[in-house]
Steps between C-alpha positions, in 0.01 A plus 500: 500500500641835408504800732283691252213244527531433875260637746570601857238482765404843639708566812344755728623579850370798705665504836505876574464823303873485413555119501309361199550344158312390195660284233337381176561446129333734263536481120797257535677741745571446867353785709607551855398787727552547866597704796836678518670209679340208300729495196694198622183303549367594160826390334489172687144433375625576145799260535284223645247546212774483234657193664171319519450523115851416376 
């Protein structure tokens, strides 16, 4: 399965107003948004998603 055709389940975590994230695939593009300190967690979700499909 190619990365282009793979789907990622929606990841949505809302812990506080500044500790939150949403990750999804939209139009074959990984989309990750989150609070100011959630970048590491978003990258980890992306890496796990890619590893699961290759």
